[in-house]
C-alpha positions in Angstrom: -16.8 74.9 -41.5 -17.0 71.4 -40.1 -19.9 69.2 -41.1 -22.2 68.1 -38.3 -21.9 64.4 -39.3 -18.1 64.5 -39.0 -18.4 66.3 -35.6 -20.7 63.6 -34.2 -18.4 60.8 -35.4 -15.5 62.6 -33.7 -17.2 63.4 -30.4 -19.1 60.1 -30.3 -15.9 58.1 -30.2 -14.8 57.2 -26.7 -11.4 55.5 -26.3 -11.4 51.8 -25.3 -9.3 50.9 -22.3 -9.1 47.3 -21.6 23.2 55.2 -26.5 25.7 55.6 -28.1 25.0 57.6 -31.2 28.0 56.2 -32.9 26.6 52.7 -32.9 23.3 53.7 -34.4 22.2 52.8 -37.9 20.7 55.7 -39.9 18.0 55.4 -42.6 17.2 58.5 -44.7 14.2 58.8 -47.0 12.0 61.4 -48.5 8.3 61.6 -49.5 8.1 61.1 -53.3 11.7 59.9 -53.6 12.6 56.5 -55.1 15.7 56.2 -53.0 16.5 55.7 -49.3 19.9 55.6 -47.8 21.0 53.1 -45.1 24.2 54.3 -43.5 24.9 56.1 -46.8 24.2 53.2 -49.1 21.5 54.0 -51.6 18.6 51.5 -52.0 15.9 51.8 -54.6 12.3 51.8 -53.1 8.7 52.6 -54.0 8.4 56.3 -53.3 6.9 57.1 -49.9 3.7 59.3 -49.8 1.7 61.2 -47.3 -2.0 60.7 -46.5 -4.1 62.0 -43.7 -1.0 63.5 -42.1 0.8 60.1 -42.1 3.8 59.2 -44.1 3.5 55.8 -45.7 6.6 53.9 -46.7 7.3 50.6 -48.4 7.6 47.6 -46.0 11.2 47.2 -47.1 12.2 50.1 -44.9 11.9 47.7 -42.0 12.8 44.4 -43.7 16.0 45.4 -45.7 18.9 43.4 -44.3 21.1 46.4 -44.3 18.8 48.1 -41.8 16.4 46.6 -39.3 16.4 43.3 -41.2 13.0 42.4 -39.7 11.6 39.0 -40.5 8.3 39.2 -42.4 5.6 36.5 -42.7 2.5 36.8 -44.9 -0.7 34.9 -44.2 -3.8 34.9 -46.5 -2.1 37.5 -48.7 -3.1 40.2 -46.3 -1.9 39.5 -42.7 1.7 40.6 -42.2 3.8 39.6 -39.2 7.0 41.6 -38.6 9.6 40.3 -36.2 12.6 42.3 -35.2 14.6 41.2 -32.2 12.1 40.8 -29.4 9.5 43.0 -31.1 6.6 41.5 -33.0 4.1 43.6 -35.1 1.0 42.1 -36.8 -0.7 44.3 -39.4 -3.4 43.7 -42.0 -3.8 45.2 -45.4 -6.8 47.5 -45.4 -7.2 47.5 -41.6 -6.2 50.0 -39.0 -6.2 47.4 -36.3 -2.7 46.1 -35.4 -1.0 44.1 -32.6 2.3 45.5 -31.3 4.2 43.3 -28.9 1.0 41.5 -28.0 -1.0 44.7 -27.4 -3.8 45.8 -29.7 -3.6 49.3 -31.1 -5.1 51.4 -33.9 -2.9 52.6 -36.7 -3.5 56.2 -38.0 -3.8 54.8 -41.6 -4.4 51.3 -42.8 -1.5 49.5 -44.6 -2.1 49.5 -48.4 -0.8 48.0 -51.6 0.4 50.5 -54.1 1.7 49.2 -57.5 2.1 45.8 -55.9 4.2 47.1 -52.9 3.0 47.1 -49.3 3.0 50.5 -47.8 2.9 51.0 -44.0 2.7 54.0 -41.6 6.2 55.0 -40.8 6.1 56.7 -37.4 4.3 54.1 -35.3 6.3 51.1 -36.7 9.6 53.0 -36.3 8.7 53.8 -32.6 7.6 50.2 -32.0 11.0 48.9 -33.2 12.7 51.4 -30.9 13.9 53.9 -33.5 13.9 57.6 -33.3 12.3 59.6 -36.2 13.2 63.2 -37.0 13.2 65.5 -40.1 16.4 67.0 -41.5 15.4 70.7 -42.1 18.1 71.2 -44.7 17.4 68.2 -46.9 13.7 67.6 -45.9 14.6 64.0 -45.4 13.0 61.8 -42.7 15.8 60.3 -40.6 15.4 57.1 -38.6 18.1 56.2 -36.1 18.2 53.0 -34.1 20.7 50.9 -32.2 20.8 47.4 -33.7 19.3 44.7 -31.6 21.6 43.8 -28.6 22.1 40.3 -30.0 22.9 41.6 -33.5 26.4 42.0 -34.9 29.9 40.8 -34.1 29.2 40.7 -30.3 26.8 37.8 -30.7 27.0 34.4 -29.2 30.0 32.6 -30.7 29.3 28.9 -31.1 33.0 28.2 -31.6 33.4 29.0 -27.9 31.7 25.8 -26.9 34.4 23.2 -26.9 33.6 20.0 -28.7 30.5 21.4 -30.4 30.5 20.8 -34.2 26.8 21.2 -34.8 23.9 23.4 -33.8 20.2 22.7 -33.4 17.0 23.1 -31.5 15.7 20.2 -29.4 12.2 21.7 -29.1 11.7 22.4 -32.8 13.6 19.2 -33.8 16.3 20.4 -36.2 20.1 20.3 -36.4 22.9 21.1 -38.9 26.7 21.7 -39.2 28.2 25.1 -38.8 31.3 26.6 -40.4 34.2 28.0 -38.4 33.6 31.5 -37.1 29.8 31.3 -37.2 28.1 33.8 -34.8 24.5 33.8 -33.7 23.4 37.4 -34.2 19.7 37.2 -33.5 17.2 34.8 -32.0 13.5 35.4 -31.2 12.2 34.8 -27.7 10.7 31.5 -28.7 13.7 30.5 -30.7 11.6 30.0 -33.9 13.8 32.3 -35.9 17.6 32.4 -35.6 20.2 34.3 -37.6 24.0 33.6 -38.0 26.7 35.6 -39.7 30.4 35.5 -39.9 32.5 38.3 -38.4 33.3 39.8 -41.8 29.6 39.7 -42.8 30.5 37.7 -45.9 27.6 35.3 -45.5 24.2 35.1 -43.9 22.4 32.0 -42.5 18.9 31.9 -41.0 16.6 29.1 -39.8 12.9 29.8 -39.4 10.4 27.4 -38.0 6.7 27.8 -38.7 4.0 25.5 -37.1 2.2 23.8 -40.0 0.1 20.7 -39.2 -1.5 20.4 -42.7 0.5 19.1 -45.6 1.3 22.1 -47.8 1.3 22.0 -51.6 4.4 23.1 -53.5 2.8 26.5 -54.2 1.9 27.0 -50.5 5.4 26.2 -49.3 6.8 28.7 -51.9 4.3 31.3 -50.8 5.6 31.1 -47.2 9.2 31.3 -48.5 8.4 34.4 -50.5 7.5 36.2 -47.3 11.2 36.3 -46.3 12.2 38.2 -49.5 13.4 41.8 -49.4 11.8 44.2 -51.8 13.4 43.8 -55.2 14.8 40.4 -54.5 14.5 38.4 -57.7 14.1 34.7 -58.2 16.7 33.3 -60.6 16.0 29.6 -60.1 13.3 27.5 -58.4 12.6 23.8 -58.3 11.4 20.9 -56.1 14.4 18.8 -55.1 13.9 15.1 -54.3 10.6 13.3 -53.9 8.2 12.1 -51.3 9.0 12.8 -47.7 12.6 13.6 -48.5 11.7 16.5 -51.0 12.1 20.2 -50.4 11.4 23.4 -52.2 14.5 25.4 -53.4 14.6 29.0 -54.5 17.7 30.9 -55.6 17.4 34.7 -55.5 19.5 37.8 -56.0 19.0 41.1 -54.2 20.0 44.6 -55.2 23.2 44.5 -53.2 24.6 41.6 -55.2 23.8 39.0 -52.6 22.7 35.6 -53.8 20.5 33.5 -51.5 19.4 29.9 -51.5 16.1 29.2 -49.7 15.0 25.7 -48.7 11.5 24.9 -47.5 11.3 21.5 -45.7 8.1 20.2 -44.1 8.4 17.7 -41.3 7.4 17.2 -37.6 4.4 19.5 -37.9 6.6 22.4 -39.0 7.7 24.1 -42.1 11.5 24.7 -41.8 12.8 27.5 -44.0 16.6 27.6 -44.2 18.2 30.7 -45.8 21.8 30.9 -46.9 23.2 34.0 -48.6 26.6 35.3 -49.8 27.8 38.2 -51.9 29.1 36.5 -55.0 29.0 37.3 -58.7 27.0 34.3 -59.9 24.5 31.7 -58.5 27.0 29.0 -59.4 29.5 30.5 -57.0 26.9 30.3 -54.2 26.3 26.6 -55.0 29.9 25.9 -54.1 29.1 26.8 -50.5 25.9 25.0 -49.9 27.3 22.1 -48.0 26.1 23.8 -44.8 22.5 23.7 -46.2 22.9 20.0 -47.2 23.7 19.2 -43.5 20.4 20.5 -42.3 18.1 17.7 -40.9 14.6 18.0 -39.4 15.8 16.0 -36.4 17.7 16.4 -33.2 19.6 13.6 -31.6 19.6 14.3 -27.8 22.4 11.8 -27.3 24.7 13.5 -29.7 27.0 15.7 -27.4 28.5 17.4 -30.4 25.2 19.4 -30.9 25.0 22.9 -29.4 21.3 23.0 -28.3 20.0 26.5 -29.0 16.5 25.8 -27.7 14.7 28.3 -25.5 11.9 26.0 -24.6 12.4 23.1 -22.1 9.4 20.9 -21.0 7.0 23.5 -22.3 8.6 26.4 -20.3 11.0 29.2 -21.1 13.5 30.8 -18.7 13.3 34.6 -18.7 16.0 36.8 -17.1 16.6 40.4 -16.2 20.2 41.2 -15.2 19.3 44.6 -13.6 17.1 42.8 -11.0 19.1 39.5 -10.9 15.9 37.9 -11.9 15.2 34.5 -13.4 11.8 32.9 -13.8 10.3 30.0 -15.8 7.0 30.6 -17.6 5.0 28.6 -20.3 6.4 28.8 -23.8 3.5 31.0 -25.0 4.6 33.9 -22.7 6.8 36.8 -23.9 8.9 39.5 -22.3 8.0 43.1 -22.8 11.4 44.6 -23.7 10.0 48.2 -23.6 8.7 48.0 -20.0 10.7 49.8 -17.3 10.4 46.8 -14.9 10.5 43.1 -15.6 7.2 42.4 -17.3 6.0 39.2 -19.0 2.7 38.4 -20.7 0.6 36.1 -22.9 -0.7 37.6 -26.1 -4.2 36.4 -25.4 -4.3 37.3 -21.7 -2.2 37.0 -18.5 0.8 38.9 -17.2 3.5 38.8 -14.5 5.7 41.6 -13.3 8.2 42.4 -10.5 8.4 45.8 -8.9 11.1 46.8 -6.4 10.6 49.9 -4.2 12.0 51.3 -1.0 10.5 50.7 2.4 9.1 53.9 3.8 10.0 54.7 7.4 7.6 53.1 9.9 5.7 51.1 7.2 4.9 47.4 7.7 3.9 44.6 5.4 0.4 44.4 7.0 -0.2 48.1 6.3 1.1 47.7 2.8 -1.3 44.9 2.1 -4.2 46.8 3.7 -3.7 49.7 1.3 -3.6 47.3 -1.7 -6.9 45.8 -0.5 -8.6 49.2 -0.2 -7.5 50.1 -3.7 -8.9 46.8 -5.0 -12.3 47.6 -3.5 -12.2 51.1 -4.9 -11.4 49.7 -8.4 -14.2 47.1 -8.7 -17.9 47.2 -8.0 -19.0 44.6 -5.3 -20.7 42.3 -7.8 -17.5 42.1 -9.9 -15.0 41.1 -7.1 -14.6 38.5 -4.4 -13.1 38.9 -1.0 -9.3 38.7 -1.0 -7.5 35.6 0.4 -4.3 36.1 2.3 -1.8 33.5 3.4 1.9 33.2 4.6 4.4 31.8 2.1 8.1 31.6 1.4 9.3 33.5 -1.7 12.9 33.5 -2.9 14.0 32.0 0.4 12.4 34.6 2.7 9.0 34.9 4.5 6.4 36.6 2.5 2.6 36.9 2.1 0.5 36.1 -0.9 -2.9 37.7 -1.6 -5.3 36.1 -4.1 -7.8 38.4 -5.8 -10.7 37.3 -8.1 -12.4 39.8 -10.4 -14.6 39.8 -13.5 -15.6 42.2 -16.3 -19.0 40.5 -16.8 -19.7 38.4 -13.6 -19.3 35.3 -15.8 -15.7 34.9 -16.6 -13.4 35.4 -13.6 -9.7 36.4 -13.6 -7.4 35.3 -10.8 -4.6 37.6 -9.6 -1.9 36.7 -7.1 0.1 39.5 -5.4 3.2 38.5 -3.5 4.6 40.9 -0.8 8.1 40.6 0.5 10.5 42.9 2.4 14.2 42.4 2.7 16.5 45.1 4.1 15.6 48.5 2.6 13.5 47.2 -0.3 10.0 45.9 -0.9 9.5 43.2 -3.5 6.1 43.1 -5.1 5.1 40.4 -7.7 1.8 40.4 -9.5 0.6 37.4 -11.5 -2.8 37.5 -13.3 -4.4 35.1 -15.7 -7.7 33.6 -16.8 -8.0 30.1 -15.3 -8.3 27.5 -18.1 -6.9 29.8 -20.8 -3.4 28.6 -20.2 -3.0 24.8 -20.3 -0.4 25.3 -17.5 -2.6 27.7 -15.5 -3.4 25.1 -12.8 0.3 25.0 -11.9 1.3 28.5 -13.0 1.3 30.1 -9.6 3.2 27.2 -8.0 5.7 27.2 -10.8 6.2 30.9 -10.6 6.8 30.9 -6.8 9.1 27.9 -7.1 11.3 29.1 -10.0 11.3 32.9 -9.5 14.7 33.9 -8.2 15.9 37.4 -7.5 19.5 38.1 -6.4 19.0 40.6 -3.6 22.6 41.8 -3.7 22.1 42.8 -7.4 19.1 44.9 -6.5 21.0 46.5 -3.5 24.0 47.3 -5.7 22.0 48.6 -8.7 19.3 50.7 -7.0 19.1 53.6 -4.6 16.0 55.2 -3.1 12.9 54.2 -5.1 9.7 55.7 -3.6 6.4 54.0 -4.5 4.5 57.1 -5.7 1.4 55.1 -6.6 1.2 53.4 -3.2 1.8 56.7 -1.3 -0.5 58.8 -3.4 -3.3 60.7 -1.7 -6.3 59.4 -3.7 -8.5 62.2 -2.4 -6.3 65.0 -3.7 -7.5 66.8 -6.9 -5.8 69.1 -9.4 -7.4 71.8 -11.6 -6.3 72.1 -15.2 -7.0 75.0 -17.5 -7.0 75.4 -21.3 -6.0 78.9 -22.2 -6.6 78.3 -25.9 -10.0 76.8 -25.6 -11.2 78.7 -22.6 -12.2 76.1 -19.9 -11.0 74.4 -16.7 -11.7 71.1 -15.1 -10.8 69.5 -11.8 -9.5 65.9 -11.8 -8.3 63.4 -9.3 -4.6 64.0 -8.9 -3.7 60.3 -9.0 -5.3 59.8 -12.5 -3.1 59.3 -15.5 -3.1 61.7 -18.4 -3.6 59.7 -21.6 -3.9 63.0 -23.6 -2.8 65.7 -21.3 -2.0 68.7 -23.4 -4.8 71.1 -22.6 -3.8 73.3 -25.6 -4.8 70.5 -27.9 -8.5 69.9 -29.0 -8.7 66.7 -27.1 -7.8 65.7 -23.5 -8.3 62.4 -21.7 -7.5 61.5 -18.0 -8.4 58.4 -16.1 -7.8 55.6 -13.6 -8.7 51.9 -13.5 -11.7 51.5 -15.8 -12.8 55.2 -15.4 -11.9 58.3 -17.4 -13.0 61.8 -18.2 -12.2 63.9 -21.3 -13.0 66.9 -23.4 -13.2 67.2 -27.2 -13.3 70.6 -28.8 -14.5 71.5 -32.3 -14.7 75.0 -33.8 -16.3 76.8 -36.7 -19.4 74.6 -36.5 -22.3 75.7 -38.6 -25.5 74.4 -36.9 -27.9 75.6 -34.3 -28.6 73.9 -31.0 -31.8 72.5 -32.4 -30.0 71.0 -35.3 -27.4 69.6 -33.0 -30.1 68.0 -30.8 -31.9 66.4 -33.7 -28.6 65.0 -35.1 -27.7 63.6 -31.7 -31.1 61.9 -31.4 -30.7 60.3 -34.8 -27.0 59.3 -34.2 -27.7 57.5 -30.9 -30.9 55.9 -32.1 -29.0 54.4 -35.1 -26.4 53.0 -32.7 -29.0 51.5 -30.4 -30.8 50.0 -33.4 -27.6 48.2 -34.5 -27.2 46.2 -31.3 -29.6 44.9 -28.6 -26.7 45.2 -26.2 -26.5 49.0 -26.7 -29.1 51.2 -25.0 -29.8 54.9 -24.4 -30.1 55.4 -20.6 -30.8 59.1 -20.8 -31.2 61.7 -23.5 -32.2 65.1 -22.2 -31.6 68.9 -22.4 -29.9 70.2 -19.3 -28.0 73.2 -17.9 -24.3 72.5 -17.9 -21.4 74.9 -17.2 -23.9 77.8 -17.4 -25.2 76.8 -20.9 -28.0 74.8 -22.3 -26.6 71.4 -23.2 -27.5 68.0 -24.4 -26.9 65.1 -22.0 -26.7 61.6 -23.4 -26.0 58.6 -21.2 -25.5 55.2 -23.0 -24.7 51.7 -22.0 -23.1 48.9 -23.9 -23.2 45.4 -22.3 -21.4 43.7 -25.2 -18.9 41.1 -24.1 -16.1 40.2 -26.5 -12.4 39.8 -26.7 -11.9 43.5 -27.1 -14.8 44.9 -25.1 -16.4 44.7 -21.7 -19.7 46.3 -20.6 -19.4 50.1 -20.0 -21.4 53.3 -19.5 -20.6 56.7 -21.1 -22.0 60.1 -20.1 -21.8 62.8 -22.8 -22.4 66.5 -22.4 -22.7 68.5 -25.7 -22.3 72.2 -25.2 -22.7 74.6 -28.2 -21.0 78.0 -27.4 -21.4 80.2 -30.4 -19.7 78.4 -33.3 -17.7 76.2 -30.9 -18.8 72.7 -29.7 -17.5 71.1 -26.5 -18.1 67.4 -25.8 -17.4 66.7 -22.1 -17.5 63.0 -21.5 -17.1 60.4 -18.8 -16.5 56.7 -19.3 -16.8 53.9 -16.7 -16.6 50.2 -17.2 -19.5 48.6 -15.3 -17.1 46.3 -13.5 -15.3 49.4 -12.2 -18.4 51.3 -11.3 -17.6 51.4 -7.6 -18.9 54.3 -5.5 -15.3 55.6 -5.4 -14.9 55.7 -9.2 -18.4 56.9 -10.0 -18.1 59.8 -7.5 -14.7 60.8 -8.9 -16.1 60.8 -12.5 -19.2 62.8 -11.6 -17.3 65.3 -9.6 -14.9 65.8 -12.5 -17.7 66.3 -15.0 -19.6 68.8 -12.8 -16.3 70.8 -12.3 -16.1 71.7 -16.0 -16.4 75.5 -16.4 -15.7 78.1 -19.0 -13.1 80.7 -18.2 -14.2 83.3 -20.8 
């Protein structure tokens, strides 16, 4: 029997919306086992365990240099930043809230510390790093497989190929150093603040990390930052402060379980903490010391007149150049922006707001640019209530060397802070080119010139598109937004009719919870069985539950709380509104129907952001709710 309090917590929660197999690395591990295998090599670990249906594994599953080799950074002894290739994950001990590649998400279980080892949920982190996860039925092992980052391995960027270059460095972050013959860059973050080099035979490892640090750090604080780069089980065999005054640096010598010795140097200068890591598989730390001339050459400076330096910087005049070979695309964006490597089209974003993407589709027979823009304008008016949008502004421009049109849209989630969105429409040959740029004015220090910079620097090679793509219909543009579809749950005995263009966020109707929606509007069903209370008890608990929520915030109010007839049964209808405005929330209204059918409880709900409460959206939501019916 399910407790009533647990049921209400469940149904009262509405979602917030704001290869080549031969080249793969394989990691095998098992719940309660102290070993994992990386491509057959055994590594000792804290045993994984399972809680609330989630397998928790030590952080080293993702940071071990044999496998993912993700960079880890610890802040305030609880905030953990993992960087692997172009992916960045930020998690916090004891919190289910996480940020994955700039997007906030909720973890199934909060990261925890067990016997001094950080344990993290396996499945969601593995997926975020692009790995597949399966279970070997014969051995009961969990098996992760992933293709190493495209820039990782012997196929990296060889510095030796640059004639006359005897040094490497970064002009933006202000560092330079010598490099040995055969050095290859095997990994570099999008910002260039972490770069890894290895020789072809993988006999040594070199990394340079740059962390912004305006305040002067103490010895202990510098070492704490350096500890964040250790693998699990990596032991310190020597540590000291070398030199004095502004010329001093922190030095750590470590040994890992594979027999590698590493020397870490922490140097603070120029408003940064530079962490330089050199490693080699040797028998003693003394042997490592014989090869530290490379480390000695590191300098927190970059001489722009020295032509012998290979500049590895990705940031020039505050902008980065992003490319996409499949679209022949190049565009300059402010240094704070990132590329979403998981997106199916070129997509770029700021972590605190703003995005740019390019979409290429085929021109439908008889279609024109004016008709295309007209359809986009109608959808904009359908997506936002009148008070939350301004009239579109359309003008003629040149984009990528051809005549095009730009439409400026302005919209708000609270009528106080307004976003600006620029949509660029262009047609060449058989293809339509659609660019969308959105940002919050003033949020980006470059926002005043962001649109002009994007238009000026965005270049697409039309011949690349024509050679790479065939027929690409724009299903979204051509969708009949009046069409509906009826879905039935055989297991739970109900049906519901939904707009056909809506997206299914949870679309398996044989699962207890389903969730479909469009821009700022959604409808769902949550099913619970073996409940042990009467309708009167349900009603009393609903009253108390929502009264408590309203008492906790002056921005939260109960609009309606009544007993109604719904789907042929007596039901409780509760409509609530929350006008809280925060980084993660905008004002919204939720309609809940609670139907008790024997020992089964159905919560049929509709959500609509107030900004998106257009007649079109509200009518779609209400029609979907009223269509709910039992099939048995």
